[in-house]
N, C-alpha and C positions, 0 to 999 in steps of 0.2 A: 849309114849310122849317123846320128845327130853329132853335134860338135865334139871335139876331141878334148879329153882331159889328160893332165899329166899323171901318169900312173907310176912313174919311177921316181926315185929309186925304190926297190922293193924293200919294205921294212916290215917283215912279218912279226918281229919282236917289238912290243910296244916300247920297250926301253931303248930301242934303236931309233925311235922317232926323234925329231930335232928337239933341242931344249926349249923351254918356254920362252926364252929370250928370243929365239928365232921366230916362234909363233907370235910373239909381240910385234915383230916387224910386219907380219902379214896383217895383224889387226890394225896397225897404224895405216895400212893401205886400204882399209874398208871404205874410206871416203871416195875412192874412185869406183866402187862397185856400182853397176847399173843393171838392175834385175827387173824383168817383167813377170809379174804374177797373174796368172790367168786361172779363174775357177769360181768356186761358189762363195760369194760374200754373204756373211751372216751378221745380223745385229743381235748381240747378247745383251739381254736386260736382266737386271737383278732387283728383286724387291725383298728387302731385309727388314725383319721386325722381331717381335716377340709373341709368343703363344702363352696365354695364361688360362685358357678354357677351351672345352670341346663345344661344338655347335649343338644346339638343342634339336636341330633339324636332321642331323646324321652324326655318327660317331667319327667326326673329323675335326682337326684343330682349327681354331679361329686365329688368323694372323693379324696382328695389329702392326701396320707398316710403319717404319721409322726412317727408312732411307731408300731411295730408288736410284739406280745407276744404269747407264747404257754404255757398252763398250763394243769395239770391233771384233768380229769372230770370223772364223773360216779364213778364206783367202785374204780378207782385209786384215785379219790379225797377223798373217804371214808378212803382208806389206808393212804393217806397223813395226813388227820385229826387225825387218830389214832396215827400215828407217832409223829406229832406235840404235841399231848397231853401227850407224853411220853411213849406210849405203843409200843409193837413190832407188826408190821403187815406183814402177809404173803398174797400176792396177787395172785389169780389164775383167769385168763381171757384169751381172745383170741385177737390177733392182726393179721393184714395181713402182708404180705411180701412187705411192701411198705414204703415210706418215713415217713408217719404219724406214722406207727408202730415203726420205728427206733427213731423217735423224742420222742414218748411216753416212750420208753425204756430208752432213755437217761435221760429224766426227773426223772424216777423212781430211776435211779442209783444215783441221787443227794441226797437221804436220806439213811443213814445207818441203819435206823429202819424200812425200807420197804424191804422185801425180795420177789423179783419178781419171779413168777413161771408161766409166761405167755406161752401160746401155740401159735405157729404161724401157721396160716391157709392160705396156698398159694391159690391165687385166690379169697380170701375174703377180702374186704377192711377194714382197721381199721377205726372204727367209729370216725369221725372227724367232728366237728362244728366249722365253721368260722364265726365270728361276725364282721361286719363292722360298725363302730361307728364314728359319727361326735361329738367329746367331749364325753359326756355321753349318747348321743342319738343314739339308734341302728337303723341303716338304713335297713340292710338286714342280714339274717343269711343263710349260705350255709351248708347244711347237706350232708356229704359223708358217706353212710352207706348201709348196708342191714339189714333187720329185720328178714330174714329167719332163722330158727333154724340151728344151727351148724351141720356139717356132722357128721355121726356116728364115723368115725375115730378121728375126732377132739374131740368129746364128750368123747371117751374112753381115749385119752391122757389127757384131762382135769381131769376126774375122777381118773386116776392113780395118778396124782400129788396131788389131795385133799386127797386120801387114805393115801399117805406117810406122810401127815403132821398132821394127826388127833391126834397123840400121842405128838405133839409138842405144840398144841394150846389148849385153853379152852373155846373159844367162836367162833362161826362161824357167819358172816354177809352174808346174800344173798342180794346183791345190784342189783336189777332188774330194768333195764331201757328199757325192751322190745325190745332189739336189737338181740335177738336170742341165747344168751349164756345160759341162764337159761331155756332150753327147757324142755319138759315134762320128758324126759329121765334123764337129769341132775338133775332137781329138785328132782324127786323121788329117785334117788340114793343117792344124798347128804343127804337128810332127813333121809334116812334109815342108812346110814353110821353114821350120827351124833347120832342117837338113839342107835346104837350098841356100840358107844364109849362114850355115856352119855355126849354128848356136848350140850351146850346151843346154840340154833339157833335163830338169830334175823333176821327177813325177812322184807325188805323194798319193798312192792309190787307195781307192775305196772298192773298186771292182774286184770280184773274185777271179776273173779271167784277166791274167796279167798281159796276155797277148794284145789286149786293147791298147796298151802303152808301148807297143813295139816301135822301136826307134828312139825311144827315150834314152838319154845317156845314163842317167842314174835313176834307179827305182828305190823308194825309201819306205817299205812296208814295216809295220810293227810286227811283233811276234805272232799275234792272232791273225793279222792280215796275210802274212806269208804262209801261215799254216792253212788258212782257207784257200789261198790261191795255188798251193802246191800240194796239199794233202800230206805234208811232211811235218812231223812234230819238231819244233824249233826251241824247245825248252833248255837244251844244253848247247855247248859250243859246236859239237859235231852235227847236231841236228839243224842248228841255225846255218851252218855252212852248207849242208846238203840242200836245205830249203832255198838258201840264197843262189846256189848253183842252178837249181831248177828254174827259179824266177828269172835268172839271167838268161837262160836258154829261151824262155818264153818272150822276153823283150828284145833279145839281140843287141842289148846295149853293152856298155863297158863295165858297169858295176851295179851291185845291189847293196844297199846299207840297211841292215835289219836292226831296228831299235828294239831293245829288249828290257826296257824299264830299268829296274835295279841291277840287272845283269850287264848293262852297258850296251855297246854296239857291236855288230859283226859286219865287217866290210869284205865282201866278196868281189874280186876283180877278175876280169878276163885274163887268163894266162898268168895269173899272179898268186902268190900265197895269201891265203885268207888272214886278215887281221882282226883279232878280237880286242876290243878296248873296254876295259872295266869301267864302271860308272865313276864319274868324277864328282858326283854329288856328295856334299858333306852331311847334310840332313834334308830330309823330305818334309815339306809342309803342304804342298799341293801340286799334284801333277797336271793340273788343268792347263791346256795350251802348250805343254812342254813339247809336243811334237811339232807344232808350228814354230816354236822357237828354234828347234834343232834344224828344221828344213831351212829356215831363214838363214841361220848361221852358216850352214853348208853352202848355200847359194852365194852368200856375200863373200865368203872365203874363196870359193872357186872364181867368182867374178873379179876378185882382187888378185888373181894369179896364183892361188895356192894349188899344189898338187893334191890329188884326192885324199891320200892319207893324212896330210896335214889339215886339210879342210874337215875331215871327219873328227880328228882330235878336237879342233876348235868347236865343232858342233857339240861334241860330247861335253866339253867344259861348259859351254854356254847353257846347254840344257840342264846341267847340274846346278848352275846358279839359279835358273828359273824355278826349279822344283823346290828350292830352299825358300821361296817366297809365297806368301798366301795369295790365292786367287790366280786368275790368268795374268801372268806377269811378263814383261819385257825385260831385256838385258841390254845395257848400253855398252859401247865399246870401252869406255872408261872402266866400267865394272869388270869386264873381261880382262882388260889389261891389268887391273889390280889383282885379280885372282891368279893370273899367269905369273905376275911378279912375286906373289906369295908362294907359289909353288916352286918358283925358281929359288927363292930364298930358302925354302925347305931343303931343296936339293944341294944348295951350295953352302948353307950355314948350318952346322949340326946342332946349333942352339935352338932351332925351330923344328918341332917334331911334326912329322907328316901325318901322324894319326895317334889315337889314344894308345893303340897297341904298342907303337914304337915308344911312346913316352913311358908306358908301364914296363917295357923291356929295359929301358935305360935305368929307371928307378930300381928295378929288381937287380940289375948288374951292379949299381952303386951300393945297395944294401948288402949284397953278397961280398963286397970288397971291404965291408965294415964301416961304410960311410952313412952318416945320418942324412936322410932326404927330408927337405923342408917343402912346404906347399903354401903358396899365397895366390889369391885370385882377385880380379876386378876388372873393370872396364879400362882403366888407365888410358883415358881419352887424350888428355893434355898432360903430359908428365911435368910435375912441379916439385919443389923441394920437399913437400910432404911425402910424395911418393918415393923419392930417393932415400929419405930417412927411413921409411918403412921398409923398403927393400934391403937397405943395409943392415938394419936391425935383424931382419929375417935371416939374412945370410949368416950373421954372426951366431945365430942360434942352431945352425946346421952346417953340414959339410957340402951339401949340393942343394941348390934352390930351384924349384920348379915354379914357374908363374903361369897360371891359367888365365887366358884373356877371353872375355865375352866376345863372341862374333858380332858383326854389325847388326844382324837380325836381332839377337838377344839384347843388345844395347838399346835398340829402338823400343823394344818391348818394356824395358826397365826405365828409360830415360825420356822417351817420347820421340816423335817422328823427326825432330831436328838434330838428333844425336845419332851416331857419334860425329864429332867434328872431323876426326881423322878416321879413315877406314881401317879395317882389321890388318891389312897389309902394312900400312904405315905404322900402326901401333905395334905390331909384331916386330917390325924392323927396328924401331927405337928401343923396344923392351930387350931384344936379343943383343943390342949394343951396350947394355949397362953391365958393368963389371960384377955386381952382386948376383946376377942371373945366370944360371947354368943351363936352363931349358925353358922354352916357351911352347905352350900347347893351347889350342883353341877349343872352346866348348860352346854349344848352342843352346843348352838347356836353361831352364829357369834358375836353377841352382847348380853348384858344382858337385852335388853329393855323389852322383855316380862316378864322376871323375876321381874324387877323393878315394872312393872304394876300389876303383881300378888301379890307382897308383900306390895306395897304402902308405902315405908318408909317415915318417917318424915324428915330424913337427909340423903342426898346422898354425899359421901365422894370421892374425887379424889385428885391426886397430883397437885401441883400448875403449872405443866408444861401443864396443860390443861386450855383452856378458857371455861367459863360456857356455852357459846352458842354451843360449840363442844362436850359437855359431853353427852353421850347416856343417856336418861331417865331424864335429868335435867328439860326440859320443863314439863314433866309429874309430877314430884315431886313438882315443883313450882305451878302447876295448882291445886293441892289439898292442898295447903297451906304449904308445906314443903320448905326446904332450902337446897342449895348446899354449902358445905364446901370444900375449897381448902387448902390442907396441904402443907406447904413448904417442899421441898424434901431435904434430907441430901445428900450432894454431895460426890462422890467417892464410892457409893455403887450401884452395879447393878448386876443382875443375869448374864447378857450376859458377863460382865467383869470378873466376878468370874469364869465362864466356860472358858473364854479365858485364864485366868492365870493357870487354872488347866491343860489345854491341852498344854500350852507352857510356863511352869514356867521360862524357861530361858529368854523368851522374856520380861517377867515382871521385870526382874532384872536390 
């Protein structure tokens, strides 16, 4: 069996897992992680534009391109995610002697935490996928590739590079996209080398026969892959566990981590109780590349010394952050620490709600006790005297005040890419510390309308620069007998003005 993982202590109950503060200690050790990624590197290209007419030649849209972009995909995206999380990644794969291979090599050179050890195979095209999009709608994908196994001399060069790196790294990721790099010869030899050097191997499979990965320490199939490989339905917890056990028997490894999209993760370990982890995603914007992010986070955590349950939790949180971003997105160690801190704050400070359901339950309990519930919302990026005045007046109009904070993603959509100045964790921490505030809850939507409807406040508070008819949720609050309170604003205080003075102090003099 390949490298040994820490499987104990057995924490079958997710609530028995270590607090996020302990997970944060692991994340701060990510800089020591050294991971070798072997597999199919892919160049992802995007051509984004607009469609205003159909072609006269055929009933197809005519795309007018406005922007083109190239990004790392496949095994290269796993390496990029490892590097962004703070680890060191060594990448071994195959490119062709072509423009796509040169572009991919250039992109890899942009990170000083990715050490490229690619093999060039003349006559073999670099795997490239070009997506044509009208806005966010994908019209067409062009795949330039071959899925044939790499030639014997290319495989030999690949294995030589892997052999020289095994004393440098402590975890190996096999990133299989079924493009021919992880051939039978390469898979067998890499797994044998890993066993001889006692290295942990995490295999992200594409083959239907999981026995091909026999000797891998951890297998990470998604729900459809584990169903295909085991012929067992994995849609619910019991099915995922049964499929995971069958996959574990096929690989002879130590664990199988089944990724189940919005249903979270199922961790099946040899001779251990199965662990089901609910998704930690707050809102889903795009699932592209989330599997690569999850595998990268798992590998970095294990390489940093985490036991497998803790590594799975961190991978789950990281993937949850990733799917909240548009496009194929990476997650930094600082972002991960911020989310962990926010979740720790939720657990330790009852003034921060873990979810809308919790906030709604708290609001209902207050109302049942005869208390008037107030609601205010905003970005509250840099708290200034104007904010303090608004919140104090809001609290004076009710018995309990709930403040809804825009998430970082929604602030960026509203205010631009340079905002917020403080992330949602910092903003929630500051807001929860203010005396007028009784509860803080986050929302990711464009407006707080659905949150207002979920909380059913008695008092809705906004600044006097609004008209009641223009306030989101005002009609709803009034419909159930509540009222809208407009608070006079204190002039001379604004977050935008504060930021402008900070960036150009001489202009403010």
